[in-house]
Every structure is written in structure tokens, then in C-alpha cells.
MOPAC internal coordinates of N, CA, C and O (Angstrom, degrees):
PM7 1SCF
backbone

  N    0.0000 0     0.00 0     0.00 0    0    0    0
  C    1.4524 1     0.00 0     0.00 0    1    0    0
  C    1.5287 1   111.34 1     0.00 0    2    1    0
  O    1.2310 1   120.81 1   138.56 1    3    2    1
  N    1.3316 1   116.05 1   -41.44 1    3    2    1
  C    1.4592 1   119.40 1  -178.89 1    5    3    2
  C    1.5275 1   111.22 1   -64.02 1    6    5    3
  O    1.2310 1   120.43 1   142.15 1    7    6    5
  N    1.3348 1   116.79 1   -37.85 1    7    6    5
  C    1.4562 1   119.95 1   178.65 1    9    7    6
  C    1.5244 1   111.12 1   -62.26 1   10    9    7
  O    1.2310 1   119.83 1   147.26 1   11   10    9
  N    1.3248 1   117.93 1   -32.74 1   11   10    9
  C    1.4664 1   121.42 1   178.23 1   13   11   10
  C    1.5200 1   110.25 1   -60.88 1   14   13   11
  O    1.2310 1   120.54 1   135.63 1   15   14   13
  N    1.3175 1   116.58 1   -44.37 1   15   14   13
  C    1.4658 1   120.72 1   178.30 1   17   15   14
  C    1.5294 1   110.99 1   -66.48 1   18   17   15
  O    1.2310 1   120.69 1   139.93 1   19   18   17
  N    1.3245 1   116.28 1   -40.07 1   19   18   17
  C    1.4602 1   120.39 1   179.09 1   21   19   18
  C    1.5240 1   110.60 1   -64.73 1   22   21   19
  O    1.2310 1   120.32 1   137.70 1   23   22   21
  N    1.3250 1   116.99 1   -42.30 1   23   22   21
  C    1.4646 1   120.82 1   178.52 1   25   23   22
  C    1.5213 1   110.59 1   -60.85 1   26   25   23
  O    1.2310 1   120.02 1   138.21 1   27   26   25
  N    1.3112 1   117.56 1   -41.79 1   27   26   25
  C    1.4709 1   120.56 1   179.16 1   29   27   26
  C    1.5258 1   110.61 1   -64.72 1   30   29   27
  O    1.2310 1   120.35 1   139.59 1   31   30   29
  N    1.3143 1   116.93 1   -40.41 1   31   30   29
  C    1.4706 1   120.36 1   177.80 1   33   31   30
  C    1.5369 1   110.34 1   -65.38 1   34   33   31
  O    1.2310 1   120.36 1   141.67 1   35   34   33
  N    1.3271 1   116.93 1   -38.33 1   35   34   33
  C    1.4606 1   120.78 1   176.83 1   37   35   34
  C    1.5257 1   109.37 1   -61.45 1   38   37   35
  O    1.2310 1   120.55 1   132.89 1   39   38   37
  N    1.3346 1   116.56 1   -47.11 1   39   38   37
  C    1.4690 1   120.31 1   179.10 1   41   39   38
  C    1.5273 1   110.79 1   -57.54 1   42   41   39
  O    1.2310 1   120.37 1   131.95 1   43   42   41
  N    1.3218 1   116.90 1   -48.05 1   43   42   41
  C    1.4697 1   120.73 1  -178.47 1   45   43   42
  C    1.5231 1   110.97 1   -60.58 1   46   45   43
  O    1.2310 1   120.40 1   138.01 1   47   46   45
  N    1.3184 1   116.84 1   -41.99 1   47   46   45
  C    1.4671 1   120.72 1   179.67 1   49   47   46
  C    1.5220 1   111.74 1   -66.06 1   50   49   47
  O    1.2310 1   120.62 1   138.01 1   51   50   49
  N    1.3256 1   116.41 1   -41.99 1   51   50   49
  C    1.4679 1   120.23 1   177.72 1   53   51   50
  C    1.5196 1   110.17 1   -62.41 1   54   53   51
  O    1.2310 1   120.35 1   135.91 1   55   54   53
  N    1.3275 1   116.94 1   -44.09 1   55   54   53
  C    1.4663 1   121.12 1  -179.62 1   57   55   54
  C    1.5266 1   110.94 1   -59.77 1   58   57   55
  O    1.2310 1   120.24 1   136.94 1   59   58   57
  N    1.3172 1   117.15 1   -43.06 1   59   58   57
  C    1.4714 1   120.88 1   179.68 1   61   59   58
  C    1.5308 1   110.44 1   -65.88 1   62   61   59
  O    1.2310 1   120.59 1   133.56 1   63   62   61
  N    1.3381 1   116.48 1   -46.44 1   63   62   61
  C    1.4650 1   119.76 1  -179.94 1   65   63   62
  C    1.5278 1   111.62 1   -61.48 1   66   65   63
  O    1.2310 1   120.62 1   139.19 1   67   66   65
  N    1.3323 1   116.42 1   -40.81 1   67   66   65
  C    1.4644 1   119.90 1   179.17 1   69   67   66
  C    1.5258 1   110.68 1   -65.39 1   70   69   67
  O    1.2310 1   120.46 1   138.13 1   71   70   69
  N    1.3267 1   116.73 1   -41.87 1   71   70   69
  C    1.4559 1   120.02 1   179.52 1   73   71   70
  C    1.5318 1   110.42 1   -63.68 1   74   73   71
  O    1.2310 1   120.33 1   136.43 1   75   74   73
  N    1.3294 1   116.97 1   -43.57 1   75   74   73
  C    1.4641 1   121.32 1  -179.37 1   77   75   74
  C    1.5236 1   112.31 1   -64.27 1   78   77   75
  O    1.2310 1   120.75 1   151.04 1   79   78   77
  N    1.3370 1   116.16 1   -28.96 1   79   78   77
  C    1.4623 1   120.47 1  -175.64 1   81   79   78
  C    1.5207 1   113.54 1  -108.09 1   82   81   79
  O    1.2310 1   120.00 1  -170.93 1   83   82   81
  N    1.3262 1   117.61 1     9.07 1   83   82   81
  C    1.4589 1   121.64 1   176.14 1   85   83   82
  C    1.5166 1   114.76 1    69.63 1   86   85   83
  O    1.2310 1   120.03 1  -156.29 1   87   86   85
  N    1.3275 1   117.55 1    23.71 1   87   86   85
  C    1.4692 1   120.98 1   179.55 1   89   87   86
  C    1.5269 1   108.63 1   -86.17 1   90   89   87
  O    1.2310 1   120.62 1   -54.76 1   91   90   89
  N    1.3289 1   116.43 1   125.24 1   91   90   89
  C    1.4639 1   120.95 1  -179.19 1   93   91   90
  C    1.5338 1   112.50 1  -110.26 1   94   93   91
  O    1.2310 1   120.71 1   166.05 1   95   94   93
  N    1.3357 1   116.25 1   -13.95 1   95   94   93
  C    1.4667 1   120.85 1  -179.52 1   97   95   94
  C    1.5262 1   107.86 1  -144.47 1   98   97   95
  O    1.2310 1   120.71 1   -59.96 1   99   98   97
  N    1.3411 1   116.25 1   120.04 1   99   98   97
  C    1.4611 1   120.98 1  -178.72 1  101   99   98
  C    1.5283 1   109.00 1   -91.86 1  102  101   99
  O    1.2310 1   120.85 1   -58.70 1  103  102  101
  N    1.3238 1   115.98 1   121.30 1  103  102  101
  C    1.4537 1   121.46 1   178.95 1  105  103  102
  C    1.5270 1   112.17 1   -93.20 1  106  105  103
  O    1.2310 1   121.15 1   140.09 1  107  106  105
  N    1.3356 1   115.41 1   -39.91 1  107  106  105
  C    1.4597 1   119.90 1  -178.01 1  109  107  106
  C    1.5228 1   109.84 1  -145.76 1  110  109  107
  O    1.2310 1   121.48 1   -39.78 1  111  110  109
  N    1.3193 1   114.77 1   140.22 1  111  110  109
  C    1.4574 1   122.02 1  -176.67 1  113  111  110
  C    1.5175 1   108.01 1  -134.64 1  114  113  111
  O    1.2310 1   120.47 1   -47.96 1  115  114  113
  N    1.3264 1   116.70 1   132.04 1  115  114  113
  C    1.4595 1   121.41 1   178.48 1  117  115  114
  C    1.5218 1   108.68 1  -122.56 1  118  117  115
  O    1.2310 1   121.16 1   -57.99 1  119  118  117
  N    1.3372 1   115.38 1   122.01 1  119  118  117
  C    1.4624 1   121.34 1  -175.30 1  121  119  118
  C    1.5187 1   109.65 1  -133.26 1  122  121  119
  O    1.2310 1   121.04 1   -35.07 1  123  122  121
  N    1.3369 1   115.61 1   144.93 1  123  122  121
  C    1.4597 1   121.92 1   171.71 1  125  123  122
  C    1.5255 1   107.82 1  -113.91 1  126  125  123
  O    1.2310 1   120.89 1   -41.89 1  127  126  125
  N    1.3309 1   115.91 1   138.11 1  127  126  125
  C    1.4665 1   121.71 1   178.20 1  129  127  126
  C    1.5209 1   108.98 1  -129.99 1  130  129  127
  O    1.2310 1   120.59 1   -14.50 1  131  130  129
  N    1.3297 1   116.48 1   165.50 1  131  130  129
  C    1.4561 1   119.94 1   179.97 1  133  131  130
  C    1.5294 1   110.86 1   -66.77 1  134  133  131
  O    1.2310 1   121.01 1   -24.80 1  135  134  133
  N    1.3167 1   115.67 1   155.20 1  135  134  133
  C    1.4644 1   121.53 1  -175.39 1  137  135  134
  C    1.5252 1   113.74 1   -61.26 1  138  137  135
  O    1.2310 1   120.12 1   153.59 1  139  138  137
  N    1.3162 1   117.38 1   -26.41 1  139  138  137
  C    1.4600 1   121.17 1  -179.15 1  141  139  138
  C    1.5174 1   113.81 1   -81.70 1  142  141  139
  O    1.2310 1   120.19 1   172.17 1  143  142  141
  N    1.3035 1   117.24 1    -7.83 1  143  142  141
  C    1.4586 1   121.56 1  -178.00 1  145  143  142
  C    1.5236 1   110.81 1   -74.67 1  146  145  143
  O    1.2310 1   120.98 1   -34.14 1  147  146  145
  N    1.3210 1   115.74 1   145.86 1  147  146  145
  C    1.4622 1   121.58 1   176.68 1  149  147  146
  C    1.5335 1   111.67 1   -98.28 1  150  149  147
  O    1.2310 1   120.47 1  -171.99 1  151  150  149
  N    1.3193 1   116.71 1     8.01 1  151  150  149
  C    1.4607 1   121.19 1  -178.32 1  153  151  150
  C    1.5239 1   109.51 1   -68.78 1  154  153  151
  O    1.2310 1   121.18 1   -50.64 1  155  154  153
  N    1.3136 1   115.34 1   129.36 1  155  154  153
  C    1.4611 1   123.19 1   174.69 1  157  155  154
  C    1.5279 1   108.01 1  -124.71 1  158  157  155
  O    1.2310 1   120.43 1   -18.21 1  159  158  157
  N    1.3250 1   116.78 1   161.79 1  159  158  157
  C    1.4549 1   122.10 1  -175.58 1  161  159  158
  C    1.5184 1   114.16 1   -55.04 1  162  161  159
  O    1.2310 1   120.15 1   130.63 1  163  162  161
  N    1.3351 1   117.32 1   -49.37 1  163  162  161
  C    1.4673 1   121.16 1  -177.59 1  165  163  162
  C    1.5281 1   111.21 1   -64.79 1  166  165  163
  O    1.2310 1   120.60 1   141.28 1  167  166  165
  N    1.3181 1   116.45 1   -38.72 1  167  166  165
  C    1.4684 1   121.51 1   179.01 1  169  167  166
  C    1.5307 1   110.88 1   -65.25 1  170  169  167
  O    1.2310 1   120.88 1   134.71 1  171  170  169
  N    1.3165 1   115.91 1   -45.29 1  171  170  169
  C    1.4561 1   120.23 1   179.53 1  173  171  170
  C    1.5256 1   110.73 1   -64.87 1  174  173  171
  O    1.2310 1   120.08 1   135.63 1  175  174  173
  N    1.3227 1   117.44 1   -44.37 1  175  174  173
  C    1.4654 1   120.57 1   179.30 1  177  175  174
  C    1.5235 1   110.70 1   -60.57 1  178  177  175
  O    1.2310 1   120.08 1   138.24 1  179  178  177
  N    1.3132 1   117.45 1   -41.76 1  179  178  177
  C    1.4579 1   121.42 1   178.53 1  181  179  178
  C    1.5269 1   110.65 1   -58.01 1  182  181  179
  O    1.2310 1   120.25 1   136.02 1  183  182  181
  N    1.3190 1   117.13 1   -43.98 1  183  182  181
  C    1.4615 1   120.65 1   178.42 1  185  183  182
  C    1.5306 1   111.04 1   -64.81 1  186  185  183
  O    1.2310 1   120.15 1   137.08 1  187  186  185
  N    1.3213 1   117.32 1   -42.92 1  187  186  185
  C    1.4636 1   120.58 1  -178.96 1  189  187  186
  C    1.5310 1   110.59 1   -62.01 1  190  189  187
  O    1.2310 1   120.38 1   138.67 1  191  190  189
  N    1.3144 1   116.87 1   -41.33 1  191  190  189
  C    1.4679 1   120.92 1   178.37 1  193  191  190
  C    1.5252 1   110.31 1   -67.65 1  194  193  191
  O    1.2310 1   120.39 1   137.70 1  195  194  193
  N    1.3437 1   116.86 1   -42.30 1  195  194  193
  C    1.4695 1   121.38 1  -179.45 1  197  195  194
  C    1.5193 1   112.93 1   -63.64 1  198  197  195
  O    1.2310 1   120.29 1   155.60 1  199  198  197
  N    1.3191 1   117.04 1   -24.40 1  199  198  197
  C    1.4756 1   120.85 1   179.69 1  201  199  198
  C    1.5185 1   111.08 1   -66.33 1  202  201  199
  O    1.2310 1   120.50 1   172.50 1  203  202  201
  N    1.3336 1   116.66 1    -7.50 1  203  202  201
  C    1.4538 1   120.59 1   175.91 1  205  203  202
  C    1.5120 1   114.31 1    85.09 1  206  205  203
  O    1.2310 1   120.62 1  -170.16 1  207  206  205
  N    1.3052 1   116.41 1     9.84 1  207  206  205
  C    1.4473 1   119.55 1  -179.02 1  209  207  206
  C    1.5244 1   110.87 1   -81.49 1  210  209  207
  O    1.2310 1   120.92 1   -46.74 1  211  210  209
  N    1.3189 1   115.84 1   133.26 1  211  210  209
  C    1.4728 1   121.14 1   177.07 1  213  211  210
  C    1.5295 1   111.28 1   -74.87 1  214  213  211
  O    1.2310 1   120.38 1   175.74 1  215  214  213
  N    1.3325 1   116.87 1    -4.26 1  215  214  213
  C    1.4666 1   120.58 1  -179.47 1  217  215  214
  C    1.5230 1   112.31 1   -73.02 1  218  217  215
  O    1.2310 1   120.02 1   158.15 1  219  218  217
  N    1.3411 1   117.56 1   -21.85 1  219  218  217
  C    1.4578 1   121.55 1  -173.43 1  221  219  218
  C    1.5165 1   110.72 1  -121.15 1  222  221  219
  O    1.2310 1   120.58 1   -31.14 1  223  222  221
  N    1.3209 1   116.50 1   148.86 1  223  222  221
  C    1.4590 1   120.73 1   177.75 1  225  223  222
  C    1.5086 1   110.59 1  -171.52 1  226  225  223
  O    1.2310 1   120.94 1    16.26 1  227  226  225
  N    1.3278 1   115.81 1  -163.74 1  227  226  225
  C    1.4646 1   121.27 1  -179.62 1  229  227  226
  C    1.5223 1   111.86 1   -61.47 1  230  229  227
  O    1.2310 1   119.99 1   159.79 1  231  230  229
  N    1.2963 1   117.63 1   -20.21 1  231  230  229
  C    1.4643 1   122.54 1  -179.95 1  233  231  230
  C    1.5335 1   111.98 1   -78.49 1  234  233  231
  O    1.2310 1   119.97 1   165.65 1  235  234  233
  N    1.3420 1   117.66 1   -14.35 1  235  234  233
  C    1.4625 1   122.32 1  -175.21 1  237  235  234
  C    1.5300 1   110.73 1   -84.26 1  238  237  235
  O    1.2310 1   121.10 1   -47.02 1  239  238  237
  N    1.3264 1   115.50 1   132.98 1  239  238  237
  C    1.4609 1   122.12 1   174.37 1  241  239  238
  C    1.5219 1   108.16 1  -110.20 1  242  241  239
  O    1.2310 1   120.49 1   -50.30 1  243  242  241
  N    1.3340 1   116.67 1   129.70 1  243  242  241
  C    1.4604 1   121.13 1  -179.90 1  245  243  242
  C    1.5284 1   108.76 1  -118.21 1  246  245  243
  O    1.2310 1   121.04 1   -54.54 1  247  246  245
  N    1.3265 1   115.61 1   125.46 1  247  246  245
  C    1.4634 1   122.55 1   176.47 1  249  247  246
  C    1.5235 1   107.74 1  -109.96 1  250  249  247
  O    1.2310 1   120.50 1   -55.91 1  251  250  249
  N    1.3261 1   116.64 1   124.09 1  251  250  249
  C    1.4592 1   121.33 1   178.07 1  253  251  250
  C    1.5280 1   108.14 1  -120.01 1  254  253  251
  O    1.2310 1   121.27 1   -52.34 1  255  254  253
  N    1.3181 1   115.18 1   127.66 1  255  254  253
  C    1.4588 1   120.61 1   177.17 1  257  255  254
  C    1.5265 1   108.38 1  -119.95 1  258  257  255
  O    1.2310 1   120.66 1   -43.84 1  259  258  257
  N    1.3197 1   116.35 1   136.16 1  259  258  257
  C    1.4628 1   121.49 1   179.52 1  261  259  258
  C    1.5239 1   109.20 1   -94.63 1  262  261  259
  O    1.2310 1   121.24 1   -51.69 1  263  262  261
  N    1.3390 1   115.23 1   128.31 1  263  262  261
  C    1.4623 1   122.11 1  -176.85 1  265  263  262
  C    1.5270 1   109.29 1  -129.31 1  266  265  263
  O    1.2310 1   120.24 1   -16.55 1  267  266  265
  N    1.3234 1   117.14 1   163.45 1  267  266  265
  C    1.4692 1   120.51 1  -179.42 1  269  267  266
  C    1.5365 1   112.79 1   -78.56 1  270  269  267
  O    1.2310 1   120.60 1  -114.06 1  271  270  269
  N    1.3260 1   116.46 1    65.94 1  271  270  269
  C    1.4594 1   121.96 1   177.53 1  273  271  270
  C    1.5215 1   109.61 1   -98.46 1  274  273  271
  O    1.2310 1   121.37 1    -7.68 1  275  274  273
  N    1.3273 1   114.99 1   172.32 1  275  274  273
  C    1.4616 1   120.05 1   172.35 1  277  275  274
  C    1.5171 1   109.66 1   -62.07 1  278  277  275
  O    1.2310 1   120.92 1   -26.06 1  279  278  277
  N    1.3139 1   115.84 1   153.94 1  279  278  277
  C    1.4561 1   121.16 1   179.69 1  281  279  278
  C    1.5260 1   110.46 1   -56.42 1  282  281  279
  O    1.2310 1   120.93 1   -37.31 1  283  282  281
  N    1.3268 1   115.83 1   142.69 1  283  282  281
  C    1.4620 1   124.00 1   178.76 1  285  283  282
  C    1.5304 1   112.91 1    62.96 1  286  285  283
  O    1.2310 1   120.73 1  -146.66 1  287  286  285
  N    1.3210 1   116.20 1    33.34 1  287  286  285
  C    1.4579 1   121.24 1   177.07 1  289  287  286
  C    1.5204 1   109.47 1  -107.72 1  290  289  287
  O    1.2310 1   121.15 1   -43.12 1  291  290  289
  N    1.3168 1   115.41 1   136.88 1  291  290  289
  C    1.4589 1   121.60 1   174.23 1  293  291  290
  C    1.5241 1   108.29 1  -137.96 1  294  293  291
  O    1.2310 1   121.16 1   -38.61 1  295  294  293
  N    1.3099 1   115.39 1   141.39 1  295  294  293
  C    1.4575 1   120.97 1   178.17 1  297  295  294
  C    1.5189 1   107.94 1  -126.09 1  298  297  295
  O    1.2310 1   121.03 1   -55.55 1  299  298  297
  N    1.3124 1   115.63 1   124.45 1  299  298  297
  C    1.4635 1   121.16 1   176.13 1  301  299  298
  C    1.5219 1   106.23 1   -83.99 1  302  301  299
  O    1.2310 1   120.88 1   -70.39 1  303  302  301
  N    1.3296 1   115.92 1   109.61 1  303  302  301
  C    1.4580 1   120.54 1  -176.75 1  305  303  302
  C    1.5278 1   111.74 1   -81.85 1  306  305  303
  O    1.2310 1   120.63 1   139.03 1  307  306  305
  N    1.3407 1   116.39 1   -40.97 1  307  306  305
  C    1.4628 1   118.58 1   179.41 1  309  307  306
  C    1.5143 1   110.70 1  -160.41 1  310  309  307
  O    1.2310 1   122.24 1   -29.10 1  311  310  309
  N    1.3251 1   113.32 1   150.90 1  311  310  309
  C    1.4553 1   122.14 1   174.19 1  313  311  310
  C    1.5252 1   106.23 1  -131.03 1  314  313  311
  O    1.2310 1   120.92 1   -58.64 1  315  314  313
  N    1.3154 1   115.85 1   121.36 1  315  314  313
  C    1.4620 1   121.09 1   176.67 1  317  315  314
  C    1.5279 1   106.71 1  -111.31 1  318  317  315
  O    1.2310 1   120.92 1   -54.10 1  319  318  317
  N    1.3080 1   115.85 1   125.90 1  319  318  317
  C    1.4642 1   117.34 1  -178.64 1  321  319  318
  C    1.5066 1   112.86 1  -159.58 1  322  321  319
  O    1.2310 1   121.79 1     2.47 1  323  322  321
  N    1.3303 1   114.19 1  -177.53 1  323  322  321
  C    1.4573 1   122.11 1   179.92 1  325  323  322
  C    1.5196 1   109.34 1  -101.23 1  326  325  323
  O    1.2310 1   121.14 1   -40.83 1  327  326  325
  N    1.3248 1   115.42 1   139.17 1  327  326  325
  C    1.4675 1   119.81 1   179.19 1  329  327  326
  C    1.5210 1   110.11 1   -92.90 1  330  329  327
  O    1.2310 1   121.26 1    -9.14 1  331  330  329
  N    1.3077 1   115.19 1   170.86 1  331  330  329
  C    1.4643 1   120.96 1  -177.52 1  333  331  330
  C    1.5211 1   112.39 1   -81.18 1  334  333  331
  O    1.2310 1   119.89 1   179.90 1  335  334  333
  N    1.3082 1   117.82 1    -0.10 1  335  334  333
  C    1.4766 1   121.08 1  -178.80 1  337  335  334
  C    1.4918 1   111.36 1   -81.63 1  338  337  335
  O    1.2310 1   120.10 1   180.00 1  339  338  337

């Protein structure tokens, strides 16, 4: 259940960062989560696509690394994508 909330917060943060930086299509995403998290790349990508955002799709690659962070912590390390220009 906690991972569900964390995934939603990750989505919201990615959406804000993409909007601020003019990214309309995410090609690659690199995220670190706490070691206790069950979040994996395919699971996270599935949620991002299900959110109905045109920013994510089969072209998106998600890398998730588990690190010794506090519980329910996620860090967006990088977002590679295409801008609207």
C-alpha cells in the first residue's frame, strides 16, 4: 500500500519536472528508492502509462535502483526526453 502512494508521488514529481523543462515525451527515467520498496522498473512504468499521460509509453525505459534511504524515499536522478520545440 505504501508503494502505491510513493508511486503516485513519483508520477506527480515527474509531471511537474517535465512541465517545468518542456519535456513532452519521456524516453528514459532513472530513479532511486529505499531498499524496503517493492517498486521495480516495469511496475513503475505500467503505473505511469496507466495514469493516462501521453508522456510515457512502450518507448520509455525506467531504471530503478534500491539504496539505503529512509522508508518511502525516492529520488529522481534523471529524466531524458523530447521537448515540445
